Backbone as CSV, one residue per row, in Angstrom:
resi,resn,N_x,N_y,N_z,CA_x,CA_y,CA_z,C_x,C_y,C_z
1,MET,-28.596,13.641,15.005,-27.681,12.656,14.459,-27.334,11.658,15.553
2,SER,-27.198,10.399,15.163,-26.810,9.346,16.093,-25.689,8.536,15.464
3,GLN,-24.581,8.408,16.193,-23.458,7.615,15.705,-22.914,6.761,16.842
4,THR,-22.402,5.611,16.491,-21.718,4.744,17.450,-20.505,4.133,16.748
5,ILE,-19.542,3.716,17.531,-18.419,2.963,16.972,-18.838,1.504,16.941
6,ALA,-18.905,0.949,15.745,-19.368,-0.425,15.587,-18.273,-1.434,15.924
7,HIS,-17.083,-1.245,15.330,-15.974,-2.177,15.516,-14.680,-1.401,15.707
8,ILE,-13.755,-2.022,16.401,-12.376,-1.542,16.478,-11.509,-2.674,15.946
9,ALA,-10.676,-2.361,14.958,-9.792,-3.378,14.389,-8.615,-3.622,15.326
10,LEU,-8.347,-4.874,15.584,-7.214,-5.279,16.408,-6.389,-6.253,15.580
11,VAL,-5.163,-5.877,15.264,-4.312,-6.733,14.440,-3.826,-7.910,15.273
12,VAL,-4.006,-9.110,14.715,-3.654,-10.354,15.414,-2.754,-11.206,14.527
13,ARG,-2.084,-12.164,15.145,-1.179,-13.049,14.407,-1.953,-14.139,13.664
14,ASP,-2.992,-14.669,14.311,-3.713,-15.812,13.761,-5.178,-15.720,14.170
15,TYR,-6.069,-15.899,13.233,-7.500,-15.806,13.529,-7.927,-16.794,14.609
16,ASP,-7.581,-18.059,14.421,-8.107,-19.098,15.310,-7.581,-18.977,16.733
17,GLU,-6.294,-18.651,16.898,-5.776,-18.499,18.259,-6.410,-17.277,18.932
18,ALA,-6.653,-16.217,18.170,-7.278,-15.024,18.742,-8.730,-15.304,19.114
19,ILE,-9.464,-15.982,18.231,-10.853,-16.356,18.558,-10.875,-17.176,19.835
20,ALA,-10.028,-18.190,19.911,-10.018,-19.068,21.085,-9.740,-18.276,22.352
21,TRP,-8.783,-17.351,22.303,-8.445,-16.603,23.507,-9.588,-15.685,23.929
22,TYR,-10.101,-14.913,23.005,-11.176,-13.976,23.366,-12.455,-14.699,23.764
23,ARG,-12.761,-15.807,23.107,-13.977,-16.562,23.427,-13.798,-17.375,24.711
24,ASP,-12.740,-18.160,24.786,-12.598,-19.122,25.874,-12.004,-18.530,27.147
25,VAL,-11.174,-17.511,27.017,-10.535,-16.922,28.193,-11.329,-15.715,28.696
26,LEU,-11.656,-14.787,27.800,-12.406,-13.603,28.237,-13.909,-13.806,28.215
27,GLY,-14.375,-14.865,27.554,-15.811,-15.126,27.517,-16.565,-14.290,26.492
28,PHE,-15.847,-13.765,25.492,-16.488,-12.975,24.453,-17.318,-13.876,23.544
29,GLU,-18.252,-13.272,22.872,-19.113,-13.952,21.916,-18.496,-13.817,20.519
30,LEU,-18.469,-14.908,19.770,-18.046,-14.861,18.376,-19.258,-14.431,17.554
31,VAL,-19.210,-13.236,17.010,-20.329,-12.656,16.272,-20.288,-13.060,14.805
32,ALA,-19.092,-13.068,14.215,-18.955,-13.403,12.798,-17.599,-14.027,12.539
33,ASP,-17.590,-14.989,11.639,-16.351,-15.583,11.135,-16.654,-16.031,9.713
34,GLU,-16.425,-15.120,8.786,-16.821,-15.349,7.398,-15.620,-15.146,6.475
35,TYR,-15.419,-16.104,5.590,-14.338,-15.992,4.616,-14.751,-15.016,3.516
36,GLN,-13.830,-14.136,3.149,-14.057,-13.173,2.074,-13.102,-13.522,0.930
37,PRO,-13.574,-14.329,-0.030,-12.674,-14.825,-1.079,-12.062,-13.723,-1.935
38,GLU,-12.797,-12.636,-2.155,-12.263,-11.572,-3.009,-11.036,-10.903,-2.399
39,GLN,-10.895,-10.985,-1.070,-9.736,-10.408,-0.399,-8.859,-11.467,0.249
40,ASP,-9.269,-12.728,0.138,-8.565,-13.857,0.748,-8.259,-13.599,2.223
41,LYS,-9.309,-13.207,2.955,-9.189,-13.016,4.397,-10.524,-13.344,5.047
42,ARG,-10.501,-13.364,6.362,-11.724,-13.631,7.114,-12.204,-12.358,7.795
43,TRP,-13.500,-12.243,7.932,-14.146,-11.179,8.691,-14.510,-11.808,10.027
44,VAL,-13.704,-11.517,11.051,-13.874,-12.146,12.364,-14.190,-11.049,13.377
45,VAL,-15.349,-11.181,14.006,-15.814,-10.170,14.962,-16.178,-10.859,16.273
46,VAL,-15.654,-10.316,17.378,-15.999,-10.780,18.723,-16.460,-9.588,19.536
47,ARG,-17.248,-9.877,20.576,-17.673,-8.801,21.476,-17.925,-9.373,22.864
48,PRO,-17.823,-8.483,23.855,-18.072,-8.940,25.226,-19.536,-9.317,25.418
49,PRO,-19.796,-10.158,26.407,-21.192,-10.474,26.704,-21.920,-9.187,27.080
50,GLY,-23.103,-9.034,26.581,-23.855,-7.820,26.863,-23.813,-6.813,25.732
51,GLY,-22.992,-7.087,24.712,-22.987,-6.231,23.530,-21.994,-5.100,23.606
52,GLY,-22.310,-4.030,22.904,-21.417,-2.883,22.820,-20.519,-2.974,21.615
53,THR,-19.508,-2.138,21.600,-18.551,-2.119,20.503,-17.852,-3.470,20.407
54,SER,-17.670,-3.936,19.185,-17.022,-5.232,18.984,-15.620,-5.048,18.415
55,LEU,-14.855,-6.124,18.481,-13.504,-6.138,17.930,-13.502,-6.885,16.610
56,LEU,-12.917,-6.275,15.608,-12.641,-6.953,14.356,-11.228,-7.506,14.475
57,LEU,-11.111,-8.818,14.548,-9.802,-9.450,14.659,-9.216,-9.540,13.261
58,ALA,-8.240,-8.698,12.979,-7.683,-8.552,11.645,-6.289,-9.166,11.601
59,ARG,-6.170,-10.292,10.908,-4.860,-10.952,10.811,-3.896,-10.074,10.025
60,ALA,-2.709,-9.907,10.566,-1.684,-9.119,9.881,-1.408,-9.736,8.520
61,SER,-1.399,-8.888,7.493,-1.169,-9.397,6.142,0.160,-8.933,5.561
62,THR,0.904,-8.115,6.316,2.229,-7.680,5.876,3.175,-7.738,7.081
63,ASP,4.454,-7.746,6.801,5.433,-7.717,7.891,5.298,-6.443,8.710
64,ASN,5.005,-5.335,8.052,4.839,-4.066,8.753,3.671,-4.143,9.741
65,GLN,2.553,-4.694,9.323,1.415,-4.857,10.234,1.772,-5.779,11.390
66,ALA,2.484,-6.851,11.098,2.840,-7.829,12.129,3.704,-7.209,13.222
67,GLU,4.494,-6.206,12.878,5.346,-5.548,13.870,4.535,-4.871,14.974
68,PHE,3.281,-4.556,14.703,2.459,-3.826,15.667,1.557,-4.724,16.510
69,ILE,1.574,-6.019,16.258,0.754,-6.925,17.049,1.156,-6.810,18.514
70,GLY,0.201,-6.533,19.372,0.455,-6.404,20.798,0.949,-5.037,21.225
71,ASN,1.197,-4.151,20.274,1.730,-2.830,20.620,1.075,-1.730,19.776
72,GLN,-0.192,-1.890,19.498,-0.878,-0.940,18.635,-1.127,0.405,19.307
73,ALA,-0.971,0.450,20.616,-1.146,1.707,21.342,0.179,2.206,21.918
74,GLY,1.279,1.695,21.418,2.582,2.168,21.858,2.893,1.878,23.313
75,GLY,2.357,0.777,23.840,2.620,0.387,25.223,1.596,0.893,26.225
76,ARG,0.690,1.734,25.777,-0.371,2.240,26.660,-1.535,1.262,26.691
77,VAL,-2.400,1.436,27.671,-3.652,0.687,27.672,-4.430,1.101,26.427
78,MET,-4.918,0.100,25.688,-5.632,0.374,24.442,-7.132,0.148,24.572
79,MET,-7.519,-0.850,25.349,-8.929,-1.222,25.461,-9.376,-1.101,26.910
80,PHE,-10.640,-0.785,27.081,-11.215,-0.604,28.405,-12.454,-1.475,28.485
81,LEU,-12.354,-2.558,29.253,-13.446,-3.516,29.375,-14.215,-3.220,30.652
82,GLN,-15.399,-2.658,30.488,-16.242,-2.302,31.630,-17.000,-3.531,32.108
83,THR,-17.061,-3.703,33.414,-17.767,-4.822,34.023,-18.750,-4.320,35.066
84,ASP,-19.755,-5.133,35.333,-20.700,-4.809,36.396,-20.311,-5.474,37.714
85,ASN,-19.239,-6.310,37.676,-18.780,-6.983,38.887,-17.277,-7.232,38.766
86,PHE,-16.500,-6.268,39.205,-15.052,-6.328,39.057,-14.474,-7.572,39.711
87,ASP,-14.820,-7.826,40.971,-14.212,-8.935,41.711,-14.484,-10.275,41.039
88,ARG,-15.698,-10.485,40.570,-16.049,-11.735,39.881,-15.178,-11.921,38.635
89,ASP,-15.127,-10.885,37.803,-14.397,-11.015,36.544,-12.889,-11.064,36.752
90,TYR,-12.379,-10.300,37.694,-10.954,-10.332,37.995,-10.543,-11.750,38.408
91,GLN,-11.295,-12.353,39.321,-10.955,-13.700,39.787,-11.119,-14.728,38.661
92,SER,-12.177,-14.604,37.883,-12.410,-15.522,36.775,-11.275,-15.459,35.758
93,TYR,-10.836,-14.271,35.426,-9.745,-14.115,34.467,-8.437,-14.661,35.027
94,ARG,-8.168,-14.385,36.295,-6.949,-14.938,36.912,-6.985,-16.462,36.878
95,ASP,-8.151,-17.040,37.180,-8.298,-18.494,37.165,-8.044,-19.067,35.770
96,ARG,-8.326,-18.288,34.735,-8.132,-18.738,33.353,-6.754,-18.362,32.803
97,GLY,-5.886,-17.831,33.656,-4.513,-17.567,33.262,-4.236,-16.197,32.669
98,VAL,-5.197,-15.267,32.772,-4.960,-13.923,32.267,-3.868,-13.272,33.104
99,ARG,-2.929,-12.626,32.430,-1.797,-11.981,33.106,-2.133,-10.527,33.405
100,PHE,-2.243,-10.224,34.686,-2.470,-8.847,35.119,-1.110,-8.197,35.369
101,VAL,-0.912,-7.034,34.770,0.364,-6.338,34.888,0.292,-5.184,35.884
102,ARG,-0.905,-4.833,36.304,-1.113,-3.874,37.396,-2.244,-4.403,38.257
103,PRO,-2.014,-4.487,39.553,-3.031,-5.058,40.443,-4.234,-4.124,40.575
104,PRO,-5.316,-4.650,41.109,-6.514,-3.827,41.305,-6.233,-2.637,42.216
105,THR,-6.792,-1.520,41.831,-6.754,-0.322,42.661,-8.128,0.327,42.615
106,VAL,-8.402,1.090,43.657,-9.635,1.875,43.683,-9.251,3.315,43.402
107,GLN,-9.837,3.853,42.360,-9.605,5.222,41.933,-10.903,6.012,42.123
108,PRO,-10.850,7.325,42.027,-12.077,8.108,42.160,-13.166,7.703,41.155
109,TYR,-12.754,7.182,40.005,-13.712,6.809,38.959,-14.156,5.352,39.034
110,GLY,-13.487,4.522,39.868,-13.891,3.132,39.986,-12.746,2.204,40.341
111,LYS,-13.017,0.915,40.251,-12.023,-0.122,40.539,-11.452,-0.613,39.213
112,VAL,-10.110,-0.736,39.147,-9.465,-1.027,37.876,-8.207,-1.863,38.070
113,ALA,-7.915,-2.704,37.091,-6.653,-3.440,37.009,-6.299,-3.549,35.531
114,VAL,-5.016,-3.666,35.245,-4.553,-3.751,33.849,-4.105,-5.183,33.568
115,PHE,-4.610,-5.725,32.453,-4.179,-7.047,32.014,-3.721,-6.985,30.565
116,GLU,-3.063,-8.062,30.134,-2.618,-8.173,28.753,-3.354,-9.301,28.060
117,ASP,-3.667,-9.083,26.782,-4.257,-10.167,26.003,-3.149,-11.120,25.548
118,LEU,-3.488,-12.075,24.727,-2.514,-13.093,24.340,-1.320,-12.539,23.593
119,TYR,-1.428,-11.324,23.039,-0.314,-10.728,22.297,0.399,-9.628,23.070
120,GLY,-0.115,-9.260,24.222,0.500,-8.208,25.015,-0.216,-6.870,24.959
121,THR,-1.317,-6.792,24.219,-2.117,-5.561,24.197,-2.662,-5.324,25.601
122,LYS,-2.488,-4.119,26.106,-2.933,-3.800,27.465,-4.405,-3.390,27.475
123,TRP,-5.098,-3.911,28.478,-6.516,-3.652,28.697,-6.730,-3.211,30.140
124,ASP,-7.663,-2.309,30.362,-8.185,-2.044,31.693,-9.413,-2.902,31.896
125,LEU,-9.478,-3.616,33.002,-10.728,-4.200,33.484,-11.231,-3.196,34.492
126,ILE,-12.428,-2.638,34.268,-12.873,-1.526,35.096,-14.338,-1.630,35.450
127,GLN,-14.603,-1.331,36.716,-15.982,-1.155,37.172,-16.082,0.288,37.641
128,PHE,-16.847,1.090,36.900,-16.974,2.502,37.235,-17.782,2.682,38.510
129,SER,-17.435,3.720,39.251,-18.153,4.057,40.496,-19.585,4.458,40.201
């Protein structure tokens, strides 16, 4: 048997602002942006350069969903963005205004720093040893 996680849903406030941030700030690829008239929503998928699991940017459709924007993991790091060059990506993200909430450290498993996306969702930028 072979299985992979295709997408992870990330609740966002607005499709276009989320696309712009992930594409223009993190350098993600816009894989799909298709209107689904039967559900009156868009199917918006982004992924990091190089492929892998993608994010389904899901606009909050209820007040209850909107309450979780930026806090879907209860304040913990939710996403782990693996890189092949930590220093390059760390500097590039800082130059583009990404807010790092924990500075780079070297751990037994690799080099890591924590940043927040446009809504406050915490991410690890990590280069494994």
